[in-house]
C-alpha positions in Angstrom: -39.6 242.1 355.1 -42.3 240.2 354.1 -45.7 241.2 355.1 -49.0 242.6 354.7 -51.0 245.7 354.6 -54.6 246.3 354.8 -56.2 249.3 354.4 -58.7 249.7 357.8 -62.4 252.0 357.4 -61.3 254.5 359.6 -58.2 256.3 358.6 -58.0 258.0 361.5 -57.8 254.6 364.1 -54.5 253.9 364.8 -52.4 251.3 363.0 -52.3 247.6 363.7 -48.6 246.1 363.8 -48.5 242.7 364.2 -45.8 240.5 365.0 -46.3 236.5 365.2 -45.1 234.3 367.3 -41.8 231.3 366.6 -43.0 229.5 363.8 -45.9 231.9 362.5 -46.4 234.4 359.1 -47.8 237.3 358.8 -51.2 235.8 358.2 -51.0 234.6 361.8 -52.6 237.1 363.9 -54.6 238.4 361.1 -57.8 236.9 363.0 -56.8 238.8 366.3 -56.9 242.5 364.5 -60.4 241.4 363.4 -61.4 241.5 367.3 -58.9 244.2 369.0 -60.0 247.0 366.0 -61.8 245.6 363.0 -61.6 249.3 361.6 -58.0 250.1 361.8 -55.6 249.6 359.0 -53.0 246.5 359.7 -49.4 246.3 358.6 -48.6 242.2 359.9 -45.0 241.3 359.3 -42.9 238.0 359.2 -40.0 237.7 360.8 -36.6 237.8 358.7 -34.6 235.0 360.7 -35.0 231.2 360.4 -35.0 229.0 362.9 -35.0 225.4 361.5 -37.5 226.9 359.1 -39.2 228.7 361.6 -39.7 232.5 361.0 -38.6 234.0 364.4 -38.4 238.2 364.4 -34.2 237.4 366.0 -32.2 234.9 366.8 -31.9 233.2 369.9 -28.7 230.9 371.6 -31.6 228.5 373.6 -35.0 228.5 375.0 -35.7 231.9 376.6 -31.6 232.8 375.8 -31.7 235.5 373.1 -28.9 236.4 370.7 -29.0 240.5 372.3 -26.7 241.4 369.2 -29.3 239.9 366.6 -31.9 241.2 368.2 -30.8 244.8 368.7 -29.9 244.9 364.7 -33.3 243.2 364.1 -35.0 245.5 366.4 -33.4 248.6 364.2 -34.3 247.0 360.9 -38.1 246.6 362.2 -38.1 250.7 363.5 -36.8 251.4 359.6 -39.2 248.9 358.0 -42.0 250.9 359.9 -40.7 254.2 358.4 -40.7 252.8 355.0 -44.2 251.3 355.6 -45.7 254.8 356.2 -44.4 256.4 353.8 -45.1 253.7 351.0 -48.3 253.3 351.9 -49.5 256.7 353.3 -50.2 256.3 356.7 -49.5 258.1 360.0 -46.1 256.9 361.0 -47.3 258.1 364.4 -50.2 256.2 364.8 -48.8 252.6 365.1 -50.1 249.9 367.9 -48.0 246.8 367.8 -50.1 243.8 368.7 -47.3 240.8 369.5 -47.2 237.3 370.7 -44.4 235.6 372.2 -41.1 236.1 370.0 -43.3 238.9 368.2 -44.2 241.0 371.5 -40.6 240.3 372.3 -39.8 242.2 369.7 -42.2 244.9 370.1 -40.5 245.2 374.3 -37.6 245.8 372.3 -38.7 248.4 370.2 -39.5 250.5 373.3 -36.4 249.9 375.0 -34.9 251.2 372.0 -36.6 253.9 370.4 -38.9 257.1 372.1 -41.9 257.4 370.4 -41.7 254.5 367.9 -45.1 253.2 368.6 -48.3 254.5 369.9 -49.2 251.7 372.3 -48.2 247.7 372.5 -50.4 245.1 372.9 -47.9 242.4 374.4 -49.1 239.0 374.7 -46.6 236.9 376.7 -43.7 238.9 376.3 -39.8 238.3 377.9 -37.7 241.3 379.2 -36.4 241.7 375.5 -32.7 242.8 377.6 -31.3 243.8 381.0 -29.1 246.3 382.2 -30.0 249.0 379.4 -31.8 252.2 380.0 -34.8 253.2 378.4 -36.4 256.1 376.6 -38.9 257.8 378.1 -42.4 256.5 377.4 -44.1 258.9 378.9 -47.9 258.0 379.4 -47.7 255.3 376.8 -50.1 252.8 376.4 -49.1 249.2 377.4 -51.2 245.9 377.7 -49.4 242.6 378.8 -51.2 239.1 379.2 -49.9 236.6 380.7 -50.5 232.9 381.7 -49.8 232.2 385.8 -48.7 228.2 384.3 -46.7 229.8 381.6 -43.5 227.5 381.2 -41.8 230.3 378.8 -41.9 233.1 380.5 -42.4 233.3 384.4 -44.9 235.6 386.1 -41.4 237.1 387.8 -40.5 237.9 384.6 -43.7 239.7 383.4 -43.6 241.6 386.2 -40.0 242.6 385.4 -40.9 243.7 382.3 -44.3 245.3 383.5 -42.2 247.7 386.3 -39.4 248.3 383.9 -42.0 250.0 381.6 -43.6 251.8 384.2 -40.2 253.4 385.7 -39.8 254.9 381.9 -43.0 256.4 382.2 -45.0 253.5 380.3 -49.2 253.0 381.6 -48.8 249.5 382.0 -51.9 247.6 382.4 -51.4 243.5 383.2 -53.9 240.9 382.4 -53.4 237.4 384.1 -54.9 234.0 382.7 -54.5 230.8 385.1 -53.0 229.3 382.2 -50.1 228.3 380.2 -48.2 230.3 377.0 -51.1 229.8 374.9 -53.4 233.0 373.9 -56.9 232.5 375.1 -60.4 234.1 373.6 -60.4 236.0 377.7 -56.8 237.4 377.2 -57.9 238.9 373.3 -61.3 239.9 374.7 -59.1 242.0 377.7 -56.8 243.3 375.3 -60.0 244.7 372.6 -61.5 246.2 375.6 -58.2 247.9 376.8 -57.8 249.0 373.2 -61.1 250.9 373.0 -60.3 252.2 376.4 -57.2 253.7 375.4 -57.8 254.5 371.9 
């Protein structure tokens, strides 16, 4: 997978896994990492799927309709890539916190839906429910931050609440942050994510 790895100044801090939104790339969320955890190492990944030339992490059949078979395949591909990257770059595989926006937040949520102990925590900006009718692994005490817009046309507040509730049922400690905005990422939301990160890590 195309990616950028930047070694941080604090080797004990969690490694931030950055996952961009549709049409973004591995450079998009680097400024976010600086705001959330400037001392952390960063692994920023580009999605392997192209939709009309726009990078994504998995295919979709229509707006808001995921290709579930591809999602499962790409989620495994990303999990395997994290194992390889930890070995290649010499960081602790158990110390990865995902920071995803939109499509990137969806694949991060899918990692949590499929694998136990795959992440140390997750910051999900404007995520959707990746899959329904699946049994989640145990997410015992796993810290998850979800940033959402009350007027988000892509991800409704009901969907956000459903995702939060599903993760909580699996044992995660979920913090929901609401902005009275749409699908865009706001400074307030990033600052809230940064505060949450300091509190949890």
